[in-house]
N, C-alpha and C positions, 0 to 999 in steps of 0.2 A: 413863451415855458422853453421853448426850441429854441430859439436863440442860447436864450440862459445853457440852454445843456450843452450843446452843439463850441460855445464858448470855452466851458467845463474843458470839452474834447478840447480844443483844437489852441489852451494853455501852453503861454510863455515855459520850453521843459528850465528854462535859466528858473525861473520859481520855482518850480521842482524839485532841481540841483539845491539849491536855498532850503525851502524847506525838508528834503534829508540833509543839509550838514546839521542844522540845529540838532533836529530830532539826534543826534547821532554826534554829537556837542556837548548838549545839555550834560549826559547823565556822564559826560567825564567829566566835565565842570565837579558835578554834585552826582554822584553816586549814591544809587538810591538802593539797590538790592531790589525793584521788579522781583529781578525772574529767578530770587533766591524764592521763594514763599515753603522746599519744600529743599532736605538734607537725610544725601546717598547716603544707606548708612555707613558702608565705605572711608565720608570720608567725615566720619562721625569716630571711623574707628578709630581714622586719622588725630585726629583731636584729643582722645580723646587718650589713645597715647602718648602721648610730651605733657598731656594735661597732669598724668601722672608718676610722672621722671619726678624724680626725688630733689631736692637741689645739692647740688654739686656733682649730678649726675657727670657722666662722659657720655657724648655723642658724636655721631660720623655725620654730618650734612655730603654733602657730596649735588654736586651741584656739574652736571653734563651735558652738557646743549651748548647750543653754537647759536650768536647771532639770529640765526636764523628764523628761530621756534623762542626770539627771544621771550615777542606778545604774552606766548601762551605759559612759558614756564619762568619767565624770572620772576612773576608775584605767587606765585607759589614756594617760590625757594625763596621770596625776605619774607611773605607770609610766619614759614613758617619757621625760621630765624627770629623771629619777633617774639614768635611763641617760645620757638627756646628757652630766648632769652630774660623771656616776664618768668619760667618756672627758674632761674638762675641755674643754669645747664650748663658745661659747662662743654662746648665749642665743636668739635675740631672741621673745618673745612677742606675740603681737597673736588681732584680730580683728574678724571683719564682721557678731556680729549680736550684737542688741543684752545679751539676757538675758548673754551672759557674760559681763562685767569681773566680776557678782561673785565667780560660779566663779573665776574667772582670781587673783581676791582672797583664794581659797583653800589656792589649791596655793598664792600666794607664801610666804601664816604659814607657812607648812609643812618645806613640795621647799627651797626656797634653802637654812633655816637646818638644815635634820639629813649637811645636803652639806658645809655652810661656805664657804657664795657670799658672793658682797657683789652689792647691787643700785649696777650701773651699772657697775662694775666688770666683772665672768660675767655678768651678765644685764640686760637693760630688759623694760619692759613697757612696749609702746605706745601711745596712748589709739583707743578705738572708733572702727573709719574702716568707716561706711552702706554707702559707693559702692566696694565691694571692684576693680570694673571701672579704677576710671581710679588706684585704689589702686596692683591689681597691672601696672597698662603704666608707670604713674610710676617703681616700682621699679623701668623696668629701668635706664630713664633719669638720677633722681636721687632715692634712697633718702628725700631728704633733701625731698626739694617731698613723698612721698606723706606721711614721718612728720617734724613742726618739733620734732614737744613727744611726750612718753613720756605715761601714765596721770595722774601726779602734779603733769602740766603740766613738767617739765622743760623745757629745752634739750639736743635725740638727742644732735645731731654734738656732737663730742668727747667723748663720753662715751668711759671708756676700751674696751670693748665692741661699740664702733660702728669702732674704729683699721679705716682700710683700708677698710671698707665703705665703697660705695660703688651699687654697681649689683647685678646677678644673677651678677654673673661675679665678684665677690668672696667668694661663696656657697657652702657642699655643699650648702644640697639643705636640702628642704621636707620639713618633717614635721606632716600635717594633718588630730586629735581632729577628727570634723565627722559629727551628723546630721541632718545641710540637702546641696546640691550643693554646697558648697562647693568641694570633692576634684576634682571634676569641673572645676569651675571653674581649680580650679592648675593640674590637668592642661592644659586648653587655653592655654590664656592668658600660661605660663608653665613648665609643662615644658616641653613643644611645641614651643612657639616661640624660648625662651630656650635648654632643653637643659640641664633645670637635675633637676636626681633629684627624684622628689614620691616618701616614703611615703604611708601614709595608714595611721586607725582607724575604721572606721566601725557604721553596728548593724547586729547579727543578717539581722535582713531588708532592708537595703544589700546588705548584704555577693559575695551572688552577684552585684548587677549588674554587681560590678566587676574582673570576670572575665578578658572580652577587655583588660581594663586590665594588667592584669599578664599576660595572653604574649602580649600586645608588647611588654611591659618601659615599661609609657609609667608600669603603678607598679612604683617595684624593691619593696615591700612591703608588705601592709596588715593590719592585725589588726581580725577581724569577732568584735564582741559580749562582751557576758563571758568565755564562753567565747578568744575570737583576747583576752583579756586577763588572762584567768587563765595561755595557756600558753604566754606571753608574760613573766609576773612571776614567774614559774617560771625559764628563760632565764634569769632576769638575776637569780636567790636573793635575791631578796624576796617573797615569797609577802603578797599582804596583801590591798583588798579585794574586786576581780575575783575571784580565788579562794574566796576567802569564798562568796563571791559563787555563784558557777556548782555552787559544793561545798552548799551552799545548799538549791539547787534541784533536785540530782540522788536525793540523801537525800528528801526529800521526797516527788519521784518515784520514786523506791523503796518507799517506805511507801504509799504508793497504794494504789501495785500490787500492793504482796503481801497488806496489806487483802482488795482487789479479790482475787485471788486464794483466797487465806485462805477470807475466808466462803462462795465462789463453792464449793468445796470441799466444807464445809459442809453449806452448803443441798444437797448434791448426795447426801452424806454416809447423813442424815436422812430424803431423799427417795427412799432406797435401803429404806430401818430397817422402812418403815414399808409 
């Protein structure tokens, strides 16, 4: 008995690394949502906001994060765009972050095709604009003073997707996915000032800071990190990268805890027998 216990303690670390790899890879291949047994109210509110949009409504989708936090926020943006397309809402994608256009292009190459949406008719991607304050202010007067061209250099005015859109009064809301302070800017310069409904997605570490915005209804919904993305994917009925990512993290943490507990129990048993 002692020999077997000692062999467990002296097991080759490579077997442990292999076991950990299997535990992490399996949920990535087959996301199941084992961690998503409960749903935060802010995530439900985010889902309900988009679910209650009317067909042909116009929504701005802000994608304001760079590749360093792509694993945490890209799944949120993808899930939100899929949900918007499912509601047959017109979407204007824009960014004020220099590292985001490439990430938007990745989304553009997959999600619209899945939903059967046509560029210029159902959605449009605006050119990168570094001056968010000026753009937000100009859109309140004339959208086309802030955005005359799209990301491909085409004239925006006259596109079917922009029909009837001139100012914030013609929009149903803003969905802002960000790892920066852009969500605060949308609330301060657009939501509070022009009474535009805003929902957002942010990193897990930033989530708690938006509690007052949610309490005051300055934000009507919020996704926080990979967990929020996973819960949102579950609500939309399509479990994807956020779900697989949070499952992999949780299962790997569980495995490490089990190994630590088992090793300590074995050490106690061996000590008592001695």
